[in-house]
C-alpha positions in Angstrom: 105.4 48.1 75.5 109.1 47.6 74.9 111.7 46.6 77.4 115.4 46.0 77.6 117.7 44.3 80.2 120.9 45.5 81.7 122.7 42.4 82.6 125.2 42.0 85.4 128.2 42.5 83.1 127.0 46.0 82.2 126.6 46.9 85.9 130.2 45.7 86.6 131.8 47.3 83.5 130.0 50.6 83.6 129.4 51.2 87.3 130.9 48.9 90.0 134.4 48.5 88.5 134.7 52.3 88.0 133.4 53.0 91.5 135.8 50.5 93.0 138.8 52.1 91.2 137.8 55.6 92.3 137.4 54.4 95.9 140.9 52.9 95.9 142.4 56.1 94.4 140.6 58.3 97.0 141.6 56.0 99.9 145.3 56.4 98.8 144.9 60.1 99.0 143.5 60.0 102.5 145.4 57.0 103.8 146.9 59.0 106.7 143.6 60.2 108.0 142.6 58.1 111.0 138.9 58.5 110.1 139.3 57.0 106.7 138.6 53.5 107.8 134.8 53.8 107.4 134.9 55.8 104.3 132.9 54.0 101.5 131.7 51.4 103.9 128.3 51.1 102.3 129.7 51.2 98.8 132.3 48.5 99.6 129.5 46.3 101.0 127.4 46.7 97.8 130.4 45.8 95.6 131.1 42.8 97.8 127.4 41.7 97.3 127.8 42.1 93.6 130.9 40.0 93.6 129.2 37.2 95.6 126.1 37.0 93.3 126.3 39.2 90.2 123.1 37.7 88.8 121.1 39.6 91.4 122.2 42.8 89.7 120.3 42.5 86.5 117.8 45.3 85.7 114.9 45.5 83.3 113.7 48.8 81.9 110.3 49.3 80.3 109.8 51.9 77.6 106.3 53.3 77.6 104.8 55.5 75.0 102.0 57.9 75.8 99.1 57.6 73.4 
């Protein structure tokens, strides 16, 4: 069995930083909407957790081969 690890930098570079940018862009578009305050609340929380402790965001993937 083979495996590979996605470290925390990959998660930031390929996912969280992109998500954060898109969220900011979208919030600018809806800034006048009074209901926009809670938009992306869960996503913002996850990004904040990442920033507090990026090492918790490592992933390991196992590659299996059917025999």
